[in-house]
C-alpha positions as CSV (number, residue, x, y, z in Angstrom):
1,M,0.0,0.0,0.0
2,D,2.9,2.3,0.7
3,E,3.9,2.2,-3.0
4,V,0.4,3.1,-4.1
5,L,0.4,6.1,-1.7
6,A,3.9,7.1,-2.9
7,Y,2.7,6.8,-6.5
8,I,-0.3,9.1,-6.0
9,G,1.7,11.6,-4.0
10,Q,4.7,11.8,-6.2
11,D,3.6,15.1,-7.8
12,Q,0.6,17.4,-8.4
13,R,-0.3,15.8,-11.7
14,H,-0.7,12.4,-10.1
15,K,-2.7,13.9,-7.1
16,N,-5.0,15.7,-9.5
17,K,-5.7,12.6,-11.5
18,F,-6.4,10.6,-8.3
19,I,-8.8,13.4,-7.2
20,D,-10.6,13.2,-10.7
21,I,-11.0,9.4,-10.3
22,V,-12.4,9.8,-6.7
23,H,-14.9,12.4,-7.9
24,V,-16.2,10.0,-10.5
25,L,-16.6,7.3,-7.9
26,L,-18.2,9.5,-5.3
27,A,-20.6,11.0,-7.9
28,G,-21.6,7.5,-9.0
29,L,-20.6,8.3,-12.6
30,K,-19.2,5.9,-15.3
31,N,-16.0,7.0,-17.0
32,R,-14.2,4.0,-18.4
33,D,-11.2,6.2,-19.3
34,L,-10.6,6.7,-15.5
35,Y,-12.2,3.7,-13.7
36,D,-13.5,0.4,-15.1
37,K,-14.1,-3.2,-14.2
38,E,-11.5,-5.8,-15.1
39,N,-13.8,-8.7,-16.2
40,I,-11.5,-11.6,-16.8
41,D,-13.5,-14.4,-15.1
42,A,-15.8,-15.0,-12.1
43,S,-12.9,-14.9,-9.6
44,C,-12.2,-11.2,-10.6
45,K,-15.8,-9.9,-10.8
46,D,-15.1,-7.2,-8.2
47,V,-11.7,-6.1,-9.5
48,T,-11.5,-2.6,-11.1
49,A,-8.7,-0.4,-12.3
50,M,-8.0,3.3,-11.6
51,K,-6.5,4.4,-14.9
52,F,-3.8,7.1,-14.8
53,F,-2.8,8.9,-18.0
54,K,-4.4,6.5,-20.5
55,G,-2.6,6.7,-23.8
56,Q,0.5,8.1,-22.0
57,E,2.1,6.3,-19.1
58,N,-1.0,4.1,-18.9
59,D,-0.5,3.3,-15.2
60,R,-3.1,1.3,-13.2
61,I,-4.1,0.9,-9.6
62,Y,-6.0,-2.4,-9.4
63,C,-8.7,-2.3,-6.8
64,K,-11.3,-4.5,-5.2
65,E,-14.8,-3.3,-4.7
66,V,-16.5,-4.5,-1.5
67,H,-20.2,-4.1,-1.0
68,R,-21.7,-3.9,2.5
69,G,-25.3,-3.5,3.5
70,G,-26.7,-3.6,0.0
71,K,-25.6,-0.1,-1.0
72,T,-22.2,0.7,0.6
73,L,-19.3,0.5,-1.9
74,I,-15.8,0.4,-0.6
75,V,-12.9,0.6,-3.1
76,I,-9.7,-0.9,-1.7
77,M,-6.6,-0.1,-3.7
78,G,-4.8,-3.4,-4.0
79,A,-1.9,-3.2,-6.5
80,L,0.1,-0.7,-8.5
81,H,1.0,-1.5,-12.1
82,E,3.0,1.1,-14.0
83,K,3.3,1.5,-17.7
84,K,0.7,-1.0,-19.0
85,K,1.9,-1.5,-22.6
86,T,-1.0,-3.2,-24.4
87,T,-4.7,-2.7,-24.8
88,K,-5.5,-6.3,-23.8
89,N,-4.4,-7.7,-20.5
90,T,-1.2,-9.7,-20.7
91,N,-0.4,-12.7,-18.5
92,R,1.3,-10.3,-16.1
93,E,-1.8,-8.1,-15.7
94,I,-4.1,-11.2,-15.5
95,A,-2.0,-12.5,-12.6
96,I,-2.2,-9.2,-10.8
97,I,-5.9,-8.9,-11.3
98,R,-6.5,-12.5,-10.1
99,N,-4.4,-11.8,-7.1
100,V,-6.4,-8.7,-6.2
101,G,-9.6,-10.7,-6.8
102,S,-8.5,-13.2,-4.3
103,Y,-8.3,-10.7,-1.4
104,T,-10.9,-11.0,1.3
105,Y,-11.8,-8.3,3.8
106,P,-13.8,-9.2,6.9
107,D,-16.1,-6.4,8.1
108,H,-14.0,-5.6,11.2
109,K,-10.8,-5.2,9.2
110,I,-12.2,-2.7,6.6
111,H,-12.4,0.2,9.0
112,E,-9.1,-0.4,10.8
113,R,-6.4,2.2,10.1
114,K,-2.8,1.2,10.0
115,T,-0.8,3.2,12.6
116,R,2.3,4.7,11.2
117,K,5.4,5.0,13.3
118,K,6.6,8.6,13.5
119,P,10.3,9.2,12.8
120,C,12.4,10.0,15.8
């Protein structure tokens, strides 16, 4: 997760793109250029990709959507994949997507925050 946060925070361009994606999610809009499902097979049905700079660097943050209480949608950022080179998913991307699809999140773990150690 630290690499995902470092990626998003590396400069204002990346921060702005992340904010754009979050706005799409929070507004309940569909924008496949920014955020879309990765439908490979049934094991990956809840895996999505945040798409950064499509047609340029073409980076992805693969996520897992978790539904709670019928309506609640929680998007958990699972894996960073930089510089996706092809339109179709390669074996490498498929492996990452399947791995993210295998993640499970018990209710009591979703809202826990990881405490960070402050430097001395």
